VEXDREN-2710 file (C-alpha; in Angstrom, 1 decimal):
% VEXDREN-2710
k/r/px/py/pz
1/MET/0.0/0.0/0.0
2/LEU/1.4/3.4/-1.0
3/SER/2.1/5.9/1.7
4/TRP/0.6/9.4/1.6
5/SER/4.0/10.9/0.7
6/ALA/4.3/8.6/-2.3
7/VAL/0.9/9.5/-3.5
8/ILE/1.6/13.2/-3.2
9/VAL/5.0/12.9/-5.0
10/ARG/3.3/10.9/-7.7
11/HIS/0.7/13.6/-8.5
12/VAL/2.7/16.8/-7.9
13/ARG/5.1/16.1/-10.7
14/TRP/4.9/18.6/-13.6
15/SER/3.9/15.9/-16.0
16/SER/0.9/15.0/-13.8
17/PRO/-2.5/16.1/-15.2
18/VAL/-3.6/16.9/-11.7
19/THR/-0.6/19.3/-11.1
20/GLN/-1.2/21.0/-14.5
21/GLY/-4.9/21.4/-13.8
22/LEU/-4.3/22.9/-10.4
23/LEU/-1.7/25.3/-11.7
24/LEU/-4.0/26.3/-14.6
25/CYS/-6.9/27.0/-12.3
26/THR/-4.7/28.9/-9.8
27/LEU/-3.2/31.1/-12.4
28/THR/-6.6/31.7/-14.1
29/PHE/-8.9/32.3/-11.2
30/SER/-6.4/33.9/-8.7
31/VAL/-4.2/36.0/-10.9
32/ILE/-5.3/36.5/-14.6
33/LEU/-9.0/37.1/-14.2
34/PRO/-8.8/39.2/-11.0
35/LEU/-6.3/41.5/-12.8
36/ALA/-8.4/41.7/-16.0
37/CYS/-11.9/42.0/-14.5
38/HIS/-11.6/44.1/-11.3
39/ARG/-13.2/47.1/-13.2
40/LEU/-16.0/45.1/-14.8
41/MET/-19.1/45.9/-12.9
42/TYR/-21.0/42.7/-13.6
43/SER/-18.0/40.4/-12.9
44/TYR/-17.6/38.6/-9.6
45/TYR/-14.1/40.2/-9.5
46/PHE/-15.5/43.7/-9.5
47/LEU/-13.9/45.6/-6.6
48/LYS/-16.8/47.8/-5.4
49/PHE/-14.9/49.5/-2.6
50/MET/-12.4/50.7/-5.1
51/HIS/-14.5/51.6/-8.2
52/LEU/-18.2/51.8/-7.4
53/ASP/-18.3/55.4/-6.1
54/ALA/-16.3/56.8/-8.9
55/MET/-18.2/54.9/-11.6
56/SER/-21.5/56.0/-10.1
57/GLU/-20.5/59.7/-10.1
58/GLN/-19.2/59.4/-13.6
59/ALA/-22.6/57.9/-14.7
60/LEU/-24.5/60.7/-13.1
61/GLU/-22.3/63.3/-14.7
62/ASP/-22.6/61.7/-18.1
63/SER/-26.4/61.5/-17.8
64/HIS/-26.6/65.1/-16.5
65/ARG/-24.5/66.3/-19.5
66/ARG/-26.8/64.4/-22.0
67/GLY/-29.8/65.8/-20.3
68/GLN/-28.7/69.4/-20.6
69/GLU/-27.7/68.8/-24.2
70/ALA/-31.1/67.3/-24.9
71/LEU/-32.8/70.3/-23.2
72/ARG/-30.9/72.8/-25.4
73/PHE/-31.7/70.7/-28.5
74/TRP/-35.4/70.6/-27.9
75/ARG/-35.6/74.2/-26.9
76/ASP/-33.8/75.2/-30.1
77/MET/-36.2/73.0/-32.2
78/THR/-39.2/74.5/-30.5
79/ALA/-37.9/78.1/-31.0
80/ALA/-37.4/77.4/-34.7
81/GLN/-40.8/75.7/-34.9
82/ALA/-39.2/72.8/-36.6
83/SER/-41.2/69.6/-36.8
84/ALA/-39.1/66.5/-36.9
85/LEU/-42.0/64.1/-36.8
86/THR/-45.7/64.9/-36.8
87/PRO/-48.6/62.5/-36.3
88/THR/-49.6/62.9/-39.9
89/SER/-46.2/61.9/-41.2
90/ALA/-46.8/58.3/-40.2
91/PRO/-49.2/55.8/-41.9
92/ASN/-52.8/55.9/-40.8
93/VAL/-52.3/52.5/-39.3
94/PRO/-48.7/52.4/-38.2
95/GLU/-46.7/49.2/-38.4
96/LEU/-45.1/50.1/-35.1
97/LEU/-46.2/52.5/-32.5
98/VAL/-43.7/53.5/-29.8
99/THR/-45.4/54.8/-26.7
100/VAL/-43.2/56.6/-24.2
101/VAL/-44.8/56.8/-20.8
102/THR/-43.7/59.8/-18.7
103/ALA/-44.5/61.4/-15.4
104/ARG/-43.1/64.4/-13.6
105/ARG/-40.2/63.5/-11.3
106/ARG/-39.9/65.0/-7.9
107/GLU/-36.2/64.5/-8.0
108/GLY/-33.6/64.4/-10.7
109/GLN/-35.5/66.7/-13.0
110/GLU/-32.3/68.3/-14.2
111/TYR/-31.3/65.0/-15.9
112/HIS/-34.3/65.3/-18.3
113/TYR/-34.6/61.6/-19.0
114/LEU/-37.6/62.0/-21.3
115/LEU/-35.7/64.5/-23.5
116/GLN/-32.7/62.2/-23.7
117/VAL/-34.9/59.3/-24.8
118/MET/-36.9/61.4/-27.3
119/ARG/-33.7/62.8/-28.8
120/ARG/-32.4/59.3/-29.3
121/LEU/-35.7/58.2/-30.9
122/LEU/-35.6/61.2/-33.2
123/ALA/-32.1/60.3/-34.4
124/LEU/-33.0/56.6/-34.9
125/LEU/-36.2/57.6/-36.9
126/GLY/-34.1/59.7/-39.1
127/ASP/-32.0/56.7/-40.1
128/CYS/-35.1/54.8/-41.3
129/GLY/-35.2/56.4/-44.7
130/LYS/-38.2/58.0/-46.5
131/ARG/-40.8/55.7/-44.9
132/PRO/-41.0/56.1/-41.1
133/CYS/-40.2/52.9/-39.3
134/ALA/-42.4/53.8/-36.4
135/GLU/-44.8/56.4/-35.1
136/VAL/-44.0/57.9/-31.6
137/LEU/-46.6/58.8/-29.0
138/VAL/-45.7/60.6/-25.7
139/CYS/-48.1/59.6/-23.0
140/ASP/-47.9/62.1/-20.1
141/VAL/-49.8/60.7/-17.1
142/GLU/-50.0/64.2/-15.6
143/SER/-53.1/66.3/-16.2
144/SER/-51.5/69.6/-17.2
145/PRO/-48.6/70.6/-19.3
146/ALA/-47.3/72.7/-16.4
147/LEU/-46.9/69.5/-14.3
148/ASN/-44.5/68.0/-16.9
149/GLU/-42.5/70.7/-18.7
150/ASP/-40.4/68.2/-20.6
151/ALA/-43.4/66.6/-22.2
152/ALA/-44.8/70.1/-23.0
153/LEU/-41.6/70.9/-24.8
154/LEU/-42.1/68.0/-27.2
155/GLU/-45.7/68.9/-28.3
156/LYS/-44.6/70.5/-31.6
157/GLN/-42.6/67.5/-32.7
158/PHE/-44.6/64.5/-31.4
159/LEU/-48.2/63.6/-30.5
160/VAL/-48.5/64.1/-26.7
161/VAL/-51.6/62.8/-24.8
162/ARG/-52.3/63.3/-21.2
163/ARG/-55.0/62.7/-18.6
164/SER/-57.9/65.1/-18.3
165/ALA/-58.0/67.2/-15.1
166/GLY/-61.0/65.2/-13.9
167/GLU/-59.1/62.0/-13.8
168/LYS/-56.8/63.3/-11.0
169/SER/-59.4/62.6/-8.4
170/ASN/-59.0/62.3/-4.7
171/ARG/-59.7/58.6/-4.9
172/ARG/-56.8/58.2/-7.3
173/ALA/-54.5/60.2/-4.9
174/ARG/-55.3/57.7/-2.2
175/LEU/-54.1/54.7/-4.2
176/ASN/-50.8/53.1/-3.3
177/THR/-47.8/53.9/-5.5
178/PHE/-47.8/50.5/-7.4
179/GLU/-51.5/50.6/-8.2
180/ARG/-51.2/54.2/-9.4
181/GLU/-48.2/53.2/-11.6
182/LYS/-50.2/50.3/-13.0
183/GLN/-53.2/52.5/-13.8
184/ASP/-51.0/55.0/-15.6
185/TYR/-49.5/52.2/-17.7
186/VAL/-53.0/50.9/-18.6
187/PHE/-54.1/54.4/-19.5
188/CYS/-51.1/54.7/-22.0
189/LEU/-51.7/51.3/-23.4
190/ARG/-55.3/52.1/-24.1
191/GLN/-54.6/55.6/-25.5
192/GLY/-52.1/54.2/-28.0
193/TRP/-54.4/51.4/-29.1
194/GLU/-57.5/53.5/-29.4
195/MET/-56.0/56.4/-31.2
196/ARG/-53.8/54.7/-33.7
197/ARG/-54.8/51.0/-33.9
198/PRO/-51.2/50.0/-34.6
199/ARG/-50.1/46.6/-35.9
200/ASN/-47.5/46.4/-33.1
201/VAL/-46.7/48.4/-30.0
202/VAL/-43.5/49.1/-28.0
203/VAL/-44.0/50.8/-24.7
204/LEU/-41.0/52.6/-23.2
205/GLU/-40.7/54.2/-19.8
206/ASP/-39.2/57.7/-20.0
207/ASP/-35.8/56.5/-18.7
208/ALA/-35.4/53.7/-21.2
209/LEU/-32.8/54.9/-23.7
210/PRO/-32.9/53.0/-27.0
211/ARG/-29.7/51.5/-28.2
212/PRO/-28.5/52.4/-31.8
213/ASP/-29.8/49.1/-33.2
214/PHE/-33.2/49.4/-31.4
215/PHE/-35.5/49.5/-34.5
216/ALA/-33.5/46.8/-36.3
217/VAL/-33.8/44.5/-33.3
218/VAL/-37.5/45.2/-32.9
219/HIS/-38.4/44.6/-36.6
220/ASP/-36.3/41.4/-36.6
221/LEU/-38.1/40.1/-33.6
222/LEU/-41.5/40.9/-35.2
223/SER/-40.4/38.9/-38.3
224/ARG/-39.8/35.7/-36.3
225/SER/-42.6/33.2/-36.0
226/PHE/-42.8/33.2/-32.2
227/ALA/-44.0/36.8/-32.2
228/ARG/-47.4/35.8/-33.6
229/ASN/-48.1/33.9/-30.5
230/THR/-46.7/35.9/-27.6
231/LEU/-48.3/38.3/-25.2
232/TYR/-45.2/40.4/-24.8
233/VAL/-41.4/40.4/-25.4
234/LYS/-39.3/42.1/-22.7
235/LEU/-36.6/44.2/-24.3
236/TYR/-34.7/44.8/-21.0
237/HIS/-33.6/42.8/-18.0
238/PRO/-31.2/44.2/-15.4
239/GLU/-27.6/43.3/-16.2
240/ARG/-26.8/42.2/-12.6
241/LEU/-29.5/39.5/-13.0
242/GLN/-28.2/38.1/-16.3
243/ARG/-25.8/35.6/-14.7
244/TYR/-25.8/31.9/-15.4
245/TRP/-26.1/31.0/-11.7
246/ASN/-29.8/32.0/-11.7
247/PRO/-33.2/30.3/-11.2
248/GLU/-33.9/30.4/-15.0
249/PRO/-33.5/26.8/-16.2
250/TYR/-32.7/27.6/-19.8
251/ARG/-29.6/29.5/-18.7
252/LEU/-28.2/26.4/-17.0
253/LEU/-28.6/24.5/-20.3
254/GLU/-26.9/27.3/-22.1
255/TRP/-24.1/27.3/-19.6
256/ALA/-23.5/23.6/-19.9
257/GLY/-23.7/23.7/-23.7
258/LEU/-21.2/26.6/-23.8
259/GLY/-18.8/24.6/-21.5
260/LEU/-19.0/21.4/-23.6
261/LEU/-18.7/23.2/-26.9
262/GLY/-15.8/25.3/-25.7
263/SER/-14.1/22.3/-24.2
264/SER/-14.5/20.3/-27.4
265/LEU/-13.1/23.0/-29.6
266/LEU/-10.2/23.6/-27.3
267/LEU/-9.2/20.0/-27.1
268/LEU/-9.6/19.5/-30.9
269/LEU/-7.4/22.6/-31.4
270/PHE/-4.6/21.1/-29.3
271/LEU/-5.2/17.6/-30.8
272/PHE/-4.1/18.9/-34.2
273/SER/-1.3/21.1/-32.8
274/SER/2.2/20.1/-31.7
275/CYS/1.4/20.5/-28.0
276/SER/2.3/17.4/-26.0
277/CYS/1.0/18.6/-22.6
278/ALA/-0.6/15.6/-20.7
279/LEU/-3.5/17.7/-19.7
280/LEU/-4.5/18.4/-23.4
281/SER/-4.9/14.8/-24.5
282/PHE/-8.4/14.2/-25.8
283/SER/-10.3/12.1/-23.3
284/LEU/-13.6/12.2/-21.4
285/PRO/-12.0/13.4/-18.1
286/HIS/-10.2/16.2/-19.9
287/LEU/-13.3/17.1/-21.8
288/LEU/-15.3/17.4/-18.6
289/PHE/-12.4/19.3/-16.8
290/PHE/-12.3/21.9/-19.5
291/ALA/-16.1/22.2/-19.7
292/VAL/-16.2/23.0/-16.0
293/PHE/-13.2/25.3/-16.3
294/ILE/-14.8/27.3/-19.1
295/MET/-18.2/27.4/-17.4
296/VAL/-16.7/28.8/-14.2
297/ALA/-14.5/31.3/-16.1
298/VAL/-17.4/32.7/-18.1
299/GLU/-19.6/33.0/-15.0
300/MET/-16.8/34.7/-13.0
301/VAL/-16.1/37.2/-15.8
302/GLY/-19.8/37.8/-16.3
303/ARG/-22.4/36.5/-18.7
304/HIS/-23.4/40.0/-19.6
305/TYR/-20.1/40.6/-21.5
306/LEU/-20.6/37.4/-23.5
307/LEU/-24.1/38.5/-24.4
308/GLU/-22.7/41.8/-25.8
309/LEU/-21.1/39.8/-28.7
310/ARG/-24.6/39.2/-30.0
311/ARG/-24.9/42.8/-31.0
312/LEU/-22.9/42.0/-34.1
313/SER/-26.3/41.4/-35.8
314/PRO/-30.0/41.6/-34.8
315/GLN/-30.4/38.0/-36.0
316/LEU/-28.0/36.9/-33.2
317/TYR/-30.2/38.3/-30.4
318/ALA/-31.5/35.4/-28.3
319/VAL/-35.1/34.9/-27.4
320/SER/-35.9/33.0/-24.2
321/PRO/-38.9/32.6/-21.8
322/ALA/-39.8/35.8/-20.0
323/THR/-38.2/36.8/-16.8
324/GLU/-40.1/38.4/-13.9
325/CYS/-38.4/41.8/-13.6
326/CYS/-38.9/44.5/-15.1
327/THR/-40.9/46.6/-17.6
328/PRO/-39.0/49.7/-18.8
329/ALA/-39.2/48.4/-22.4
330/MET/-41.9/46.0/-23.7
331/LEU/-42.9/44.9/-27.2
332/TYR/-46.5/43.9/-27.7
333/PRO/-47.1/42.2/-31.1
334/GLY/-50.4/42.6/-32.8
335/ASN/-53.3/43.5/-30.5
336/ALA/-51.5/42.2/-27.4
337/SER/-51.3/45.7/-25.9
338/ALA/-55.1/45.8/-25.6
339/ARG/-55.2/42.3/-24.0
340/VAL/-52.5/43.4/-21.5
341/ALA/-54.5/46.5/-20.6
342/ASP/-57.5/44.2/-19.9
343/TYR/-55.5/41.8/-17.8
344/LEU/-53.8/44.6/-15.8
345/GLU/-57.1/46.4/-15.2
346/ARG/-58.5/43.3/-13.4
347/ALA/-55.4/43.1/-11.1
348/GLN/-54.6/45.0/-7.9
349/CYS/-51.0/46.0/-7.5
350/SER/-49.2/46.7/-4.2
351/LYS/-45.8/46.4/-2.7
352/GLY/-44.4/43.0/-3.7
353/ASN/-47.0/42.7/-6.4
354/ALA/-46.0/45.4/-9.0
355/LYS/-47.1/45.4/-12.6
356/ASP/-44.1/43.4/-13.8
357/MET/-44.9/40.5/-11.4
358/VAL/-48.6/40.6/-12.3
359/LEU/-47.8/40.4/-16.0
360/TYR/-45.4/37.6/-15.5
361/ARG/-48.0/35.5/-13.5
362/ILE/-50.7/36.3/-16.1
363/ALA/-48.5/35.0/-19.0
364/ARG/-47.7/31.8/-17.0
365/SER/-51.2/31.1/-15.8
366/THR/-53.5/32.2/-18.7
367/PRO/-54.1/29.4/-21.2
368/GLY/-52.7/30.2/-24.7
369/GLU/-50.6/33.1/-23.5
370/ARG/-46.8/33.1/-23.7
371/ALA/-44.2/35.7/-22.9
372/HIS/-40.5/36.1/-23.9
373/SER/-37.4/38.1/-23.2
374/VAL/-34.7/39.2/-25.6
375/GLU/-30.9/39.2/-24.8
376/PRO/-28.9/41.4/-24.8
377/ASN/-30.9/44.4/-23.8
378/ALA/-32.3/46.6/-26.6
379/ILE/-32.3/49.7/-24.3
380/SER/-30.1/51.2/-21.6
381/HIS/-31.9/52.0/-18.3
382/ILE/-30.6/55.5/-17.4
383/GLY/-33.0/56.4/-14.6
384/ALA/-31.0/56.9/-11.5
385/PHE/-33.9/58.8/-9.9
386/SER/-37.3/57.0/-9.7
387/SER/-40.5/58.9/-10.2
388/VAL/-42.4/56.5/-7.9
389/ARG/-40.0/55.4/-5.2
390/THR/-37.8/57.1/-2.6
391/ASN/-34.4/58.1/-3.9
392/PRO/-31.1/58.4/-2.0
393/ALA/-29.3/61.8/-2.2
394/ARG/-26.7/60.4/-4.6
395/PRO/-27.9/57.2/-6.3
396/LYS/-25.3/54.5/-7.1
397/LEU/-25.0/52.0/-9.8
398/LEU/-26.2/48.5/-9.0
399/PRO/-23.5/45.9/-9.7
END
């Protein structure tokens, strides 16, 4: 029987696969990845105590600058009475209606989130060519232009609808924040559907900044067969919740598949190379070792950064079963927006049961209804200051 010292000596030799594997893992996970990823916010190696405050301040400064630039842009357009997009410039029955839901913010007004979003939409619409790729509706849930000055500033360029003064009743004022938010959302869904009868609807909250390929992604999604049988497609999911180590079952399958594919390609590469390292021989143990190695490495670096590679083409965006959180950007194919308004109107929202959770449960429990999410995100969520929740003095990014 071999002694412990003999067993250790046998396996710590450089030619031993065990030694090589331990050395590779130690160098990768203790040296290389920490040095490479300590500034990546959605990596496990992100050093919050070193970088979070500075990155949060930089994000606020960048957003403030964009907001002030957007304010000057729209004021100049209004002063010149230039009309970038009017309701009559779109088809009578638009192929796509983008409804932007906005409310007056008690805090962070100087960031002008709505004006940032509308400026980006205007630029994207200008890239569509002679035929508009969408019609845009601003839905102001306030009852007076004086209550939401940013929305009033857009009235010469876009169709703006808002509640009548009578709808701001005392009974509505007594509603909890989440129910009031849901009712505002339903109001905007109904306004968009009843006024334009669009073939498809996208609803954006006023802090959902479309990415440069936004319309290309939306139109590609609508061209896929699944879109005919879905209640909604979520266009955003918080980056910090996109990890593989997550309750979503399909991500575990994606994770395992990525590990096995990467392991197979890596071993085949070395099989046809001149490398004679014992660890790189093609065998089942080595295949499984590299599969686990790749899976752990990708998870530690951050799935979010792997998803960014899909931005090479709209056709590469992945569609998966819907996630529970959140609703800053939603695509409703066909007449789904009217169905969603009916569903939400019958539900009561409260803390812990906001409209995103209600919608998720409706899609899962209603026969014939399905819901999906798209990855990576088609918008950037720029709202550091919420219009419905309590805000800290200086909001921070959420890693």
